[in-house]
C-alpha positions in Angstrom: 150.3 103.1 -124.6 151.7 99.9 -123.1 152.8 98.4 -126.5 153.6 99.9 -129.9 151.1 99.7 -132.7 152.0 97.0 -135.2 151.6 98.2 -138.8 151.5 95.8 -141.7 151.1 96.4 -145.4 149.8 93.5 -147.6 149.7 93.5 -151.4 150.5 97.2 -151.2 153.8 99.2 -151.3 153.3 102.3 -149.3 154.9 105.6 -150.1 156.9 107.6 -147.5 153.9 110.0 -147.3 151.6 107.1 -146.4 154.0 105.8 -143.8 154.2 109.3 -142.3 150.4 109.6 -142.2 150.1 106.2 -140.4 152.8 107.3 -138.0 151.0 110.6 -137.4 147.7 108.9 -136.7 149.3 106.3 -134.3 151.0 109.2 -132.5 147.6 110.7 -131.8 146.6 107.6 -129.9 149.0 108.6 -127.1 146.1 110.4 -125.4 144.9 106.9 -124.5 148.1 106.3 -122.5 146.8 103.6 -120.2 143.6 102.6 -122.0 145.1 100.9 -125.1 147.2 97.9 -124.3 148.0 96.9 -127.9 147.1 97.8 -131.5 147.4 96.6 -135.1 146.9 98.4 -138.4 146.5 96.3 -141.5 146.5 98.0 -144.9 145.7 95.4 -147.7 145.6 96.3 -151.4 144.8 92.9 -152.9 141.6 94.1 -154.6 142.3 95.6 -158.0 140.1 97.6 -160.4 142.1 98.3 -163.5 145.2 100.3 -162.5 143.7 101.2 -159.1 143.9 99.3 -155.8 140.9 99.3 -153.5 142.8 99.3 -150.3 141.1 97.9 -147.2 142.2 99.5 -143.9 141.6 97.9 -140.5 142.6 99.5 -137.2 142.4 97.2 -134.1 142.9 98.7 -130.6 142.9 96.4 -127.6 141.9 97.8 -124.3 141.2 96.0 -121.0 137.9 94.2 -121.5 137.5 94.7 -125.2 138.6 95.3 -128.8 137.8 98.4 -130.9 137.9 98.0 -134.7 137.8 100.7 -137.4 137.4 99.5 -141.0 137.4 101.6 -144.2 138.4 101.2 -147.8 139.8 103.7 -150.3 141.1 103.8 -153.8 144.7 104.3 -154.6 146.1 105.8 -156.9 143.7 108.1 -158.8 143.2 111.8 -159.0 141.0 111.7 -156.0 142.6 108.5 -154.7 145.1 110.1 -152.4 142.4 112.2 -150.7 140.0 109.1 -150.6 142.8 107.0 -149.1 143.8 109.6 -146.5 140.2 110.1 -145.5 139.6 106.3 -145.2 142.8 105.9 -143.2 141.9 108.8 -140.8 138.3 107.5 -140.5 139.4 104.0 -139.6 141.7 105.4 -136.8 139.0 107.8 -135.5 136.4 105.1 -135.5 138.5 102.7 -133.4 139.7 105.6 -131.1 136.0 106.7 -130.6 135.1 103.2 -129.5 137.8 103.2 -126.9 136.9 106.7 -125.7 133.2 105.7 -125.5 134.0 102.6 -123.5 136.0 104.5 -120.9 133.5 107.5 -121.0 130.7 105.0 -120.2 132.5 103.9 -117.1 133.7 107.4 -115.9 130.4 109.2 -115.4 129.4 106.8 -112.6 132.7 107.3 -110.9 132.6 111.1 -111.4 129.0 111.2 -110.3 129.7 109.3 -107.1 132.7 111.6 -106.4 130.8 114.8 -107.2 128.5 114.3 -104.2 131.2 113.5 -101.7 131.9 116.0 -98.9 134.9 118.2 -99.4 137.0 120.1 -96.9 136.8 123.9 -96.8 136.7 126.8 -94.3 134.2 129.5 -93.6 135.4 132.7 -95.3 132.5 135.0 -94.5 129.4 134.9 -92.4 126.3 137.2 -92.4 124.6 136.6 -89.1 121.7 138.9 -90.0 120.5 136.8 -92.9 122.1 133.6 -91.6 124.2 132.6 -94.6 127.9 132.7 -95.6 130.6 131.6 -98.0 132.9 128.7 -97.8 136.4 128.7 -99.3 137.2 125.2 -100.6 140.7 123.8 -100.7 140.7 123.9 -104.5 140.1 127.7 -104.4 136.3 127.6 -105.3 133.9 129.6 -103.1 130.5 128.1 -102.2 127.5 130.0 -100.9 125.5 128.4 -98.1 122.5 129.2 -96.0 121.3 128.0 -92.7 118.8 125.7 -94.5 121.7 123.4 -95.7 123.6 123.5 -92.4 123.8 120.4 -90.3 124.3 122.0 -86.9 123.6 125.3 -85.2 124.4 128.5 -87.2 125.1 130.5 -83.9 128.1 128.2 -83.2 129.9 129.0 -86.5 132.8 131.4 -86.8 134.9 132.6 -89.8 137.9 130.3 -90.2 136.0 127.2 -89.0 136.6 124.1 -91.0 133.6 122.4 -92.6 132.7 119.6 -94.8 130.6 120.8 -97.8 128.9 119.1 -100.7 128.8 121.3 -103.8 125.4 121.5 -105.4 124.8 120.7 -109.1 122.9 124.0 -109.5 124.2 127.5 -109.1 122.2 129.9 -106.9 121.9 133.7 -107.1 125.4 134.0 -105.5 127.1 131.6 -107.8 128.2 128.0 -106.8 126.4 126.8 -103.7 126.6 124.0 -101.2 123.8 121.4 -100.9 125.0 120.4 -97.4 127.4 121.8 -94.8 128.7 120.2 -91.7 130.9 122.0 -89.2 134.1 120.3 -88.1 135.6 123.0 -85.9 138.3 125.7 -86.0 140.9 125.5 -88.7 144.3 124.9 -87.1 
C-alpha cells in the first residue's frame, strides 16, 4: 500500500486485543499492494444501550478512481459482544476489500482476454507427417497440439525445431491443450 491505514477510535477506549485485531486486518490488505492508495478505519462507540456500546465501524479504502466503504456495527461488551464486535470488524474490512478486488477484477478480464488470444513464440517439438499434425513446445514449458487445419502456411515446409507463433485455444482437444492458429517463422537459431 502506498500509505498506511489511519485508525481512529471515537467515544471508545479499545483494549489491546481490539488494537491487535485491527492491526491484523489492516495487515491483510497488503495483498492490494498497488491498488489501495490510502485508508481509514473509524470505530465510534457513542451510541449506548445500558452498559453496552453499539460500536459503529467504518472502513474506507481509496483506490485510483474510487472509494470502497465497509460499514458494520456490533455490541461491546456483553457475553456475545466480543464475538459480535469481532465479526462486525472483520465484515467491515472484508466488505471494503471485496469492493476493491471487484473493481480491479472487472478491469482485468478484458486485459487478460485480450492477451490470451495473442500469438506466442514456440518451437515445433514433434511432427507426424502421416496424419499431418504435431506438437509445439511453448517458451513457458506448455505443449500445444496442432493440426494442418490451423496452420497458416504449408505443412510440407515444417521441420522439428522450427520457430512458430501459436495462439493457444480456449478448449482442450483429445491430445490436451491445442493451438487455434499456428504460423511458421523459420528455424530456431
